[in-house]
N, C-alpha and C positions, 0 to 999 in steps of 0.2 A: 197216184193221187195228184190232182191238179193243184198247182200252187203258183201264185203270182209273186214275183220278188219285188213287191211294192209295199211301202209302209202306209198304214192308216194314218191320216193327218195327225201329227203329234200334238197339235194345239187342241184337237178334239179329245184325244185320249188323256190329256192332262187332268181333266176333272173327273175321270171315270172311277168307278168303284169296282174292286175285284181283288183276286189273289189266288193262292194255291189251295187246292182241295186234295184230299186223300180218300181212298176207299178202304175201309176196315171192316172185316166181318167179325162180329162179336157174338160168342156163344156162351151163355150163362149155364154152368153146370148145376147139377142137383144140389151140390154142397155150397153153392153160392159163389164159387170161384169162376173166373172167366178164362176163356181161351180166345185169343185175338190173332187174326191173320189178315194179311193184305195180298190181293192178287196183283197190285200195282207196284212195280219197282220204283216208279217215278211219279211225282205229283202232277196234277193237271190244273191249269189256271183258267179261271172264268172272269169275265169282266162285263160291265154294262156300258156300252158306247154311247147311250143316250144321255147320260148324266152330264157329259162335257159340252153339250150343245148350248150355245148362248145367244144365237141369233137365227133369223130365217135363212141367212146365207149359209150358216153351219148345217142346217137341215138340208139345203140344196146340195151341199158338198157330200153329206152323208148318203143321200139318195143316189147321187152319181157314182160314188164309190161302191155302194151296194149293188147297183145295176151292173157295173163293170165286172164285179165278181160273180155275177149271176146268182145272187143270194148265197146259199151254202156251198155252191159248186166249187169255187176256188178259194184256197187259203191265201193268207197274206200276212205281212209283218205287223206287229203291234208293239209300241213302246210302252212298257210298264214303268211308269215314272217312279214307282216305289222300289224298283229292283231292275236296273238296266245296265249295270257295269260291274266289273270284277273287283273294284276297290270299294271302300266304305262309301256310304252315300255322300259324305262331306269331302271325300278325297278325290284326287286325280288319278286316272288310270296310268299305271306304269307296268313295266315288263315283269316285275317280281310279285305281282298281286297273287297269282294262283300257281301252285305246282300242278301241272297237268300230267306229268309222267316222269319216270326215271328210265333213261335210255337203256335198251338191252343190247345195243351194238349191232342190231339187225334191222330194226324198224326205222323207216324214214317218215312215216305219217302218224300223226297223233290227233286225237279228238280234243277240242277245247271243252273244258267244263269248269263250273264254279262250285266250290266246296263250302257248305254251310256247317258251322261248328257250334255246338252248345254243350259245354262240359266235355265229357268223353265221347259224346255221340257226334257222328259226322255223316253228311249226305253230299254226294257228288252229283251235281245236276249237269247233264250233257248240254252243251250250248251249240245249237245247230244253225243259228242265224246271227252271227256277229255282224256288226256294222262296218261297212267298207271304210278303210282308212284308219280304223281305231285299234287294230290288233298290233300289240307289241310283244315280242318273244325274246327270251334269253336262254342261254345254255350255260350251266355252271356259274351263274352270276354275271355273265357277259351279255350285253344286249346285242341283238342281231338286226340286220336290215332286211325288210321285206323286198322280194324280188332278187336281191343279191344272195341272201342266205336261206330264204324260205319263201314259200307261196301259201296263200290262204284260199280255200274254197269257201266263199262267202255264202253259198247255198247249203253247205253241209256242216260248216264249222271245223273242217279238218285242216290241220297245218302240215305241210309237207316240206321237209328240209332238202336242200340241194345236195348236201352231203350227210350221210348217216351220222347222227350224234354218237360220240364215244360211249362205251359201256359205263353204266352207273352215273352218268351225268344227269343232273337235275334240270328238267325242262320247265321253264316258267312262262307265264303269259299274262297279259293284261288286255282288256278289251271292253267295248260297249256291245250290247246285244239286244236283239228284238225277240219277241215270243212268236212262234208260228201259230196262227189262229185261223178260224173261219167264223162266219156268222152262224149263230145257233138258231136261226129262224129263216124262213123263206118269205117273211112278210114284215113290212114296216108300216105301222099305222101312225099318221101324223095329222094334226089339226092346227091350223094357224091360230084359231081363236083360243084353243086350250093352251098352246105354247105361249102365247102372249100373256095368258093368265097365270103362267108359272108351271104348267104341267110339261113334262118332257117325255118323249117316246121311250119305250123299253126296247133296247137293241142288244140282246145277249150275244156275247162273243166267247168262244171256247177254244182252248189250246188243242192243237192237233199234233200227232206224232209224224215226224218226217225222217 
C-alpha cells in the first residue's frame, strides 16, 4: 500500500468534523431478542477536510496536497485534534501514560497502543503513526532515553529496546500520534464564488490499515 509519511496541514484539520466508526451486524430474532456481532476488531475513523478551509489560500493548499497524493492513491498522516496524544486532552505527555506491555524476558520489540477505558470495558487501539520526537518510554517506573535505551520506528509505531527488558517488568509509554488516512474521493469540486458565500467543499478522508 502506498503511503507518504507527510501530515495533512494541521491548521486545516483543526476545524474538521469526524471521529471513529464501528461496523456491527444486528440480527433480530423471532422472539424480539437481538444477536450482535462485529467483523472489525478495531474502529475506523472518518473526517471531512473541507470544514477547516477558511481562505482561498487554504483551498490552494488543499488542492496541492490532494494532487501530490494522487487523490486516493497514497495515504498520509492526519492530526485528529480531538484525540492525538496518550495523556488526557488537558494534560502533558509523559512516559507513564499508557501500559503497552508486560515484558516476557524474550521480546525486545513492542507495539505502541492507547487504551480507552469505560467502567469495566477496555479497548486497546494500536498506534502506528507516532509523531517524531514525542515518544517517551519507561520500564518498571524508570524513564529511558531514546537512542540510548530504545529506538522507535515512526512508520509502524514499534518500540525496540537495545537490551531485552527483564521478565514481568511493566513497559509504559507516552506519545503524540497521527491517524493514517487517505482521501475518500478522487474528485474535489470547488467554486470561488460559493466559497466566498460561505459554502465549503466536501473532502472526505478515511482511516486506512497500515
